[in-house]
N, C-alpha and C positions, 0 to 999 in steps of 0.2 A: 650117382653121389659125387664123382670127382668133377664131373661136366659143373654142377650147382657149384661145387665149392672153387672152381676155377673163374666163373661167372661172377662171382660173390668178390674174389679178389680182385679182377679186373675193375668192378664196378668201384672201389674203393679208391683207385689210382684216379688224380682231379685229371681232365683234360690238359688243361694247362701246364701240367708237370714239365713237357718236354721246353715250355716258353719259360719257364722260371728256371730251369736250369740253365738255358740259354743265356737269360739273364744276368746270371748269377756268375756264369764264364766272363761275359763281356765286362761286367761291373766289377769282378775281382780277379783280374786276368792271373795266367799261369807266368812265369818268369819268361817264358820264349816270348808269350802274347804281350807283355808287360813291354820287351825290347823293341817287338811291332810297333807298338802304341807310341812309345818315345820316339823314335826315327820317323815314322807318320807324319806324330803330332808336330814333331820340330821342326820338319820340313813343311808342313803347311802354315805355321807359324812366320817360317822365312818369305816363302811366298806372298803370305798377306800382308808383311811388314813392306816388301819390295812393291808391292803393287800400291798400298799407298803412298808411299814415296815416288809412284810414278817409274819402277825400273823394272817391273818384271816383262814387258813388253817394249821394244821398241814404239809402237804406234798407239797401242789398246791400253785400257782401262781393262780388268778381269770382274767379271759380273759373277761371285763365284755361286749363286743361285740357279744362274744361268749353266754355267759350265757345269756342275754337279748334276743339273736335271737334263742336260743335253740340249738346253734350250727351250724347255718346255714351259719354262714360269715366263723366262725374258731371255733375250740376247746373252750371251757370253761374254762377247768382248763389245766396247764401246772406244770411239776413238777418245784419245786423252783428250782431245782438245773441246768436247763436247760432254763426255761423260762426267758425273762427279767425281770428288777424289773419295769421299765416304758414303757409303750406301749400307743400307739394314745387314743386306747379304756379308757384308765385310766384317759386321759385328758377330754376327750369328758364326760364320767361319772361324773368326779368331776363339770364339768361346768353344767349336766342338776340336779346332785344334788343342785347345790349352785344355780342355776335358780329358783328352786323352793322355798327354804329358802329367797330368797331375794321376791320373790313375796308373799310368805307368811307373811314376815317381813314390807312389801310395805302395806298391807292390816292390818295387826295389828296395825299398826302405827298411820294408819290412826283411830282408833276407842279411844273411851273415856279412858286416861290414858296411851295410846301408848303401846310401847314393855316393857317398864317396869311395867305397870300395869298389861299387859298380864302375865308377869313370875313371879308378884307377887301372881296374880290368880291362877297360876298352886301350889301356894305354900299352900296358905291361903284361904283353901273351904271347904265345908262340908264332902268332901268324906275322907280326910285323917284324920279327926277330929272323923270318923265314925269307925274307926281302932278300937278304945278304947271304944265305945258306941254307943247302938244302939238307943237313945234318940234323935238323929241329924232326922236322917232320915229312922230308923227304921231297922229291919235286912236285907233287900235288901241291903241297901245302905251298912251297915258292909260286906255283903258278896263280893258285888260289890267291894267294896276297897281292901279285902283282894284277891280278884281275880286278880285284875289290880297288885297290889303289888306283889304278887306271879307272874305272867308271867313274871313282868320286872327283877325280881332278879332271876327267874329262867335262863331268856336269858343271863342276865351279866353274873351269875355265871358260868354256861355252858361253853359260849365262853371263860371267862377267864382260867377255867379250862383245858378245853380239844381242845381250838381253833376252835371251831367249830361253829363260826359266821354265817356261812353259809350252814348250815346242817338241811337239809329239816325239820328231825324229831324233832329238836330242835324249828324251827319256828310253827310246828303243836301245839307243847304243848304249845307254848307261845301265837301262835294266838288263840287258844282255850281259856287258863285261861283270856286273856286281850277281848276277843269277848265276853266272859259269864260275866267279869264284867261290862262292858257297857251294855248289857243289862237287867242286874239287876240293874243298874243305872237308865237306863230308867224307870223299872217298878218303882221303889223308886220313881219316881217323879208322876204317876198315883195315882189317887183317887180311893177308894174301888170301887166305882160307874165304874169306867171305866174297 
């Protein structure tokens, strides 16, 4: 009787329940996922604007369809002299990145303080205070702040100086610095017993 009842309960669960829950998680992100959406979407919009202005790479224009499909659909880079300034993949990429930003802002606006409170908390927090003092969060938080700031400054400096906004080497250094900072920030929040 128990086996029959279990089979009956399993049969009532729709097969696409996992897909529905994944879609709902992606379309209604948590606060953490909304922050990632905002960062990735804003970076994508910046790169799209730089690409349209011809400033994303010194000699090439980026085809987002080619880049994101690893050149399955078309070449990822075209010479500035021969590549069109605007193609359909630019529009699709801008829509995708704008959609990420919109989903993020919708979630952030629903929290206490809304969008203004979120951006205020990005500026006014212990991380940036710890750039000058170890008293707030100790050495881990100070190291985290310097790693994150160094990663951001490195990416912006290198991008402006060498128009290397999509250079894999620049991404490697930036990601290593920022992820080290995030790890150290997490460590700063742990007790000595943990």
